[in-house]
DSSP file (Angstrom, degrees, kcal/mol; ACC not computed):
  #  RESIDUE AA STRUCTURE BP1 BP2  ACC     N-H-->O    O-->H-N    N-H-->O    O-->H-N    TCO  KAPPA ALPHA  PHI   PSI    X-CA   Y-CA   Z-CA
    1    1 A M     >        0   0    0      0, 0.0     4,-1.9     0, 0.0     5,-0.1   0.000 360.0 360.0 360.0 -42.6   99.7   64.3   66.8
    2    2 A I  H  >  +     0   0    0      1,-0.2     4,-2.3     2,-0.2     5,-0.2   0.895 360.0  55.4 -64.0 -39.3   98.5   62.4   69.8
    3    3 A S  H  > S+     0   0    0      1,-0.2     4,-2.2     2,-0.2    -1,-0.2   0.876 104.9  51.8 -60.7 -40.0  101.7   63.3   71.6
    4    4 A E  H  > S+     0   0    0      2,-0.2     4,-2.5     1,-0.2    -1,-0.2   0.885 108.4  51.2 -65.8 -39.2  100.9   67.0   71.0
    5    5 A F  H  X S+     0   0    0     -4,-1.9     4,-2.7     2,-0.2    -2,-0.2   0.911 109.8  50.5 -65.1 -39.6   97.4   66.6   72.5
    6    6 A H  H  X S+     0   0    0     -4,-2.3     4,-2.4     2,-0.2    -2,-0.2   0.890 111.5  47.9 -63.5 -39.2   98.9   64.9   75.6
    7    7 A D  H  X S+     0   0    0     -4,-2.2     4,-2.4     2,-0.2    -2,-0.2   0.908 113.0  47.4 -64.9 -41.3  101.3   67.8   76.0
    8    8 A L  H  X S+     0   0    0     -4,-2.5     4,-2.4     2,-0.2    -2,-0.2   0.896 112.3  49.8 -65.8 -40.4   98.6   70.3   75.6
    9    9 A S  H  X S+     0   0    0     -4,-2.7     4,-2.4     2,-0.2    -2,-0.2   0.895 110.4  51.0 -65.3 -39.6   96.4   68.3   78.1
   10   10 A D  H  X S+     0   0    0     -4,-2.4     4,-2.6     2,-0.2    -2,-0.2   0.931 110.5  48.6 -65.4 -43.9   99.3   68.2   80.6
   11   11 A K  H  X S+     0   0    0     -4,-2.4     4,-2.7     1,-0.2    -2,-0.2   0.906 111.4  50.2 -60.3 -42.0   99.8   72.0   80.2
   12   12 A I  H  X S+     0   0    0     -4,-2.4     4,-2.4     1,-0.2    -1,-0.2   0.910 110.4  49.9 -63.9 -41.7   96.1   72.6   80.7
   13   13 A D  H  X S+     0   0    0     -4,-2.4     4,-2.3     2,-0.2    -2,-0.2   0.897 112.0  47.3 -62.6 -40.4   96.2   70.5   83.9
   14   14 A R  H  X S+     0   0    0     -4,-2.6     4,-2.7     2,-0.2    -2,-0.2   0.906 111.3  51.6 -66.9 -40.4   99.2   72.4   85.2
   15   15 A L  H  X S+     0   0    0     -4,-2.7     4,-2.4     2,-0.2    -2,-0.2   0.897 110.1  49.0 -62.1 -39.7   97.5   75.6   84.4
   16   16 A A  H  X S+     0   0    0     -4,-2.4     4,-2.2     2,-0.2    -2,-0.2   0.903 112.0  48.4 -65.4 -41.8   94.4   74.5   86.3
   17   17 A E  H  X S+     0   0    0     -4,-2.3     4,-2.7     2,-0.2    -2,-0.2   0.910 112.3  48.2 -64.2 -42.6   96.4   73.4   89.3
   18   18 A L  H  X S+     0   0    0     -4,-2.7     4,-2.6     2,-0.2    -2,-0.2   0.889 110.6  52.3 -64.8 -39.8   98.3   76.7   89.3
   19   19 A T  H  X S+     0   0    0     -4,-2.4     4,-2.0     2,-0.2    -2,-0.2   0.928 111.6  45.8 -59.0 -47.2   95.0   78.6   89.0
   20   20 A Q  H  X S+     0   0    0     -4,-2.2     4,-2.7     2,-0.2    -2,-0.2   0.928 112.6  51.5 -64.9 -45.1   93.5   76.7   92.0
   21   21 A S  H  X S+     0   0    0     -4,-2.7     4,-2.3     1,-0.2    -2,-0.2   0.918 110.8  47.5 -59.8 -43.8   96.7   77.3   94.0
   22   22 A L  H  X S+     0   0    0     -4,-2.6     4,-2.3     2,-0.2    -1,-0.2   0.812 109.9  53.0 -66.9 -31.1   96.7   81.0   93.3
   23   23 A R  H  X S+     0   0    0     -4,-2.0     4,-2.4     2,-0.2    -2,-0.2   0.926 110.3  47.7 -69.1 -43.6   93.0   81.3   94.3
   24   24 A R  H  X S+     0   0    0     -4,-2.7     4,-2.3     2,-0.2    -2,-0.2   0.938 113.7  47.4 -58.7 -47.0   93.8   79.5   97.6
   25   25 A E  H  X S+     0   0    0     -4,-2.3     4,-2.8     1,-0.2    -1,-0.2   0.905 110.6  52.3 -61.3 -43.3   96.8   81.8   98.2
   26   26 A N  H  X S+     0   0    0     -4,-2.3     4,-2.6     1,-0.2    -1,-0.2   0.915 109.0  49.6 -62.1 -43.1   94.6   84.9   97.3
   27   27 A A  H  X S+     0   0    0     -4,-2.4     4,-2.2     2,-0.2    -1,-0.2   0.901 112.1  49.1 -62.6 -41.6   91.9   83.8   99.8
   28   28 A T  H  X S+     0   0    0     -4,-2.3     4,-2.5     1,-0.2    -2,-0.2   0.930 112.0  47.4 -65.7 -43.8   94.6   83.4  102.5
   29   29 A L  H  X S+     0   0    0     -4,-2.8     4,-2.8     2,-0.2    -2,-0.2   0.889 110.6  52.1 -65.4 -38.2   96.1   86.7  101.8
   30   30 A R  H  X S+     0   0    0     -4,-2.6     4,-2.2     2,-0.2    -1,-0.2   0.916 112.0  46.6 -61.3 -42.8   92.7   88.4  101.8
   31   31 A Q  H  X S+     0   0    0     -4,-2.2     4,-2.2     2,-0.2    -2,-0.2   0.927 112.9  48.8 -66.4 -43.2   92.0   86.8  105.2
   32   32 A S  H  X S+     0   0    0     -4,-2.5     4,-2.7     1,-0.2    -2,-0.2   0.909 111.1  51.3 -60.9 -43.8   95.4   87.9  106.5
   33   33 A N  H  X S+     0   0    0     -4,-2.8     4,-2.2     1,-0.2    -1,-0.2   0.882 108.9  50.6 -62.8 -39.3   94.8   91.4  105.2
   34   34 A A  H  X S+     0   0    0     -4,-2.2     4,-2.3     2,-0.2    -1,-0.2   0.919 111.4  48.3 -62.6 -46.1   91.4   91.6  107.0
   35   35 A L  H  X S+     0   0    0     -4,-2.2     4,-2.5     1,-0.2    -2,-0.2   0.921 113.0  47.9 -62.1 -45.6   93.0   90.4  110.3
   36   36 A L  H  X S+     0   0    0     -4,-2.7     4,-2.7     2,-0.2    -1,-0.2   0.874 109.4  52.3 -66.6 -36.5   95.8   92.9  110.0
   37   37 A A  H  X S+     0   0    0     -4,-2.2     4,-2.1     2,-0.2    -1,-0.2   0.927 111.5  47.5 -63.4 -43.5   93.4   95.8  109.1
   38   38 A A  H  X S+     0   0    0     -4,-2.3     4,-2.2     2,-0.2    -2,-0.2   0.903 112.9  49.0 -64.4 -42.2   91.3   94.9  112.3
   39   39 A E  H  X S+     0   0    0     -4,-2.5     4,-2.5     1,-0.2    -2,-0.2   0.902 110.0  51.2 -63.3 -40.7   94.5   94.8  114.4
   40   40 A N  H  X S+     0   0    0     -4,-2.7     4,-2.3     2,-0.2    -2,-0.2   0.890 108.9  51.0 -65.0 -39.3   95.6   98.1  113.0
   41   41 A L  H  X S+     0   0    0     -4,-2.1     4,-2.2     2,-0.2    -1,-0.2   0.915 109.8  50.6 -61.0 -43.8   92.3   99.7  113.9
   42   42 A A  H  X S+     0   0    0     -4,-2.2     4,-2.5     1,-0.2    -2,-0.2   0.919 110.2  48.9 -61.7 -44.1   92.6   98.3  117.4
   43   43 A F  H  X S+     0   0    0     -4,-2.5     4,-2.7     1,-0.2    -1,-0.2   0.902 110.4  51.9 -64.9 -39.4   96.1   99.8  117.7
   44   44 A M  H  X S+     0   0    0     -4,-2.3     4,-2.2     2,-0.2    -1,-0.2   0.904 109.4  49.5 -61.2 -40.8   94.8  103.1  116.4
   45   45 A E  H  X S+     0   0    0     -4,-2.2     4,-2.5     2,-0.2    -2,-0.2   0.931 111.8  48.4 -64.7 -47.1   92.0  103.1  119.0
   46   46 A R  H  X S+     0   0    0     -4,-2.5     4,-2.6     1,-0.2    -2,-0.2   0.905 110.8  50.7 -60.4 -42.0   94.5  102.3  121.8
   47   47 A L  H  X S+     0   0    0     -4,-2.7     4,-2.5     2,-0.2    -1,-0.2   0.896 110.7  49.0 -64.6 -39.9   96.8  105.1  120.6
   48   48 A T  H  X S+     0   0    0     -4,-2.2     4,-2.4     2,-0.2    -2,-0.2   0.906 111.8  49.2 -65.6 -41.4   93.9  107.6  120.6
   49   49 A E  H  X S+     0   0    0     -4,-2.5     4,-2.1     2,-0.2    -2,-0.2   0.924 111.5  48.7 -64.7 -42.1   92.9  106.5  124.1
   50   50 A A  H  X S+     0   0    0     -4,-2.6     4,-2.5     2,-0.2    -2,-0.2   0.910 110.2  52.1 -60.8 -43.5   96.5  106.9  125.3
   51   51 A Q  H  X S+     0   0    0     -4,-2.5     4,-2.9     1,-0.2    -2,-0.2   0.930 109.8  49.3 -61.4 -43.4   96.8  110.3  123.7
   52   52 A H  H  X S+     0   0    0     -4,-2.4     4,-2.1     1,-0.2    -1,-0.2   0.883 110.6  49.6 -65.1 -36.5   93.6  111.4  125.5
   53   53 A R  H  X S+     0   0    0     -4,-2.1     4,-2.3     2,-0.2    -1,-0.2   0.904 112.0  48.0 -66.9 -40.7   94.9  110.2  128.8
   54   54 A V  H  X S+     0   0    0     -4,-2.5     4,-2.6     2,-0.2    -2,-0.2   0.935 111.2  51.1 -63.7 -45.9   98.2  112.0  128.4
   55   55 A E  H  X S+     0   0    0     -4,-2.9     4,-1.8     1,-0.2    -2,-0.2   0.888 110.7  49.2 -58.3 -39.6   96.4  115.2  127.4
   56   56 A A  H  X S+     0   0    0     -4,-2.1     4,-1.3     2,-0.2    -1,-0.2   0.903 111.2  49.3 -66.3 -41.2   94.1  114.9  130.5
   57   57 A L  H  X S+     0   0    0     -4,-2.3     4,-0.9     1,-0.2     3,-0.3   0.919 110.5  49.5 -65.4 -42.2   97.1  114.4  132.7
   58   58 A L  H  < S+     0   0    0     -4,-2.6     3,-0.4     1,-0.2    -1,-0.2   0.844 107.8  55.2 -65.2 -32.8   98.9  117.4  131.2
   59   59 A A  H  < S+     0   0    0     -4,-1.8    -1,-0.2     1,-0.2    -2,-0.2   0.797 107.4  50.7 -69.2 -27.5   95.8  119.6  131.7
   60   60 A Q  H  < S+     0   0    0     -4,-1.3    -1,-0.2    -3,-0.3    -2,-0.2   0.641  86.6 102.8 -83.8 -14.2   95.8  118.6  135.4
   61   61 A M  S  < S-     0   0    0     -4,-0.9     2,-0.1    -3,-0.4    -3,-0.0  -0.487  77.3-118.4 -71.1 135.9   99.5  119.5  136.0
   62   62 A P        -     0   0    0      0, 0.0     2,-0.2     0, 0.0    -1,-0.1  -0.434  28.2-118.1 -70.2 149.0  100.0  122.9  137.7
   63   63 A Q        -     0   0    0     -2,-0.1     3,-0.1     1,-0.1     6,-0.1  -0.614  26.9-111.4 -86.1 148.8  101.9  125.5  135.8
   64   64 A A    >   -     0   0    0     -2,-0.2     3,-1.8     1,-0.1    -1,-0.1  -0.432  47.7 -85.1 -70.7 151.2  105.1  126.8  137.1
   65   65 A P  T 3  S+     0   0    0      0, 0.0    -1,-0.1     0, 0.0     3,-0.1  -0.322 116.3  23.2 -58.8 137.5  105.1  130.4  138.3
   66   66 A G  T 3  S+     0   0    0      1,-0.3     2,-0.4    -3,-0.1    -2,-0.1   0.372  91.9 125.5  90.0  -6.0  105.7  132.8  135.4
   67   67 A E    <   -     0   0    0     -3,-1.8    -1,-0.3     4,-0.0     2,-0.1  -0.703  53.8-137.5 -89.0 137.3  104.5  130.4  132.7
   68   68 A D        -     0   0    0     -2,-0.4    -4,-0.1     2,-0.1     4,-0.0  -0.476  21.5-115.8 -85.0 164.2  101.8  131.6  130.4
   69   69 A A  S    S+     0   0    0      1,-0.1    -1,-0.1    -2,-0.1    -2,-0.0   0.842 106.4  41.6 -69.9 -31.9   98.9  129.3  129.4
   70   70 A E  S    S-     0   0    0     -3,-0.0    -1,-0.1     0, 0.0    -2,-0.1  -0.957  92.4-119.8-116.2 133.1  100.2  129.5  125.8
   71   71 A P        -     0   0    0      0, 0.0     2,-0.2     0, 0.0    -2,-0.0  -0.379  31.3-118.1 -69.3 147.5  103.8  129.3  124.9
   72   72 A H        -     0   0    0     -2,-0.1     2,-0.7    -4,-0.0     3,-0.1  -0.568   7.7-144.4 -86.1 148.7  105.3  132.3  123.0
   73   73 A D    >>  -     0   0    0     -2,-0.2     3,-1.3     1,-0.2     4,-0.6  -0.859  15.9-173.6-111.3  95.0  106.7  132.1  119.6
   74   74 A E  G >4 S+     0   0    0     -2,-0.7     3,-0.9     1,-0.3    -1,-0.2   0.783  80.1  61.7 -61.0 -31.5  109.5  134.6  119.8
   75   75 A A  G 34 S+     0   0    0      1,-0.2    -1,-0.3     2,-0.2    -2,-0.0   0.815 100.2  55.0 -68.9 -28.8  110.3  134.3  116.1
   76   76 A A  G <4        0   0    0     -3,-1.3    -1,-0.2     1,-0.2    -2,-0.2   0.663 360.0 360.0 -78.3 -14.0  106.8  135.6  115.2
   77   77 A Q    <<        0   0    0     -3,-0.9    -1,-0.2    -4,-0.6    -2,-0.2   0.442 360.0 360.0 -84.7 360.0  107.2  138.8  117.3
């Protein structure tokens, strides 16, 4: 009977250790996730800025003679 209590106590101790380990891992993963989300937001902002710069450059480019301001969709005609 005493042996069964020791086994149960050992299992409870292992479960408590595993619980603490998983809590630490979860906290680390949450922190990593927050950092990655912030990094992703920064990349999205940089991408938007680059897109605006490219659009501004394209708007400044002179059009070749005979080109319309809007491209034609010949399939729609």
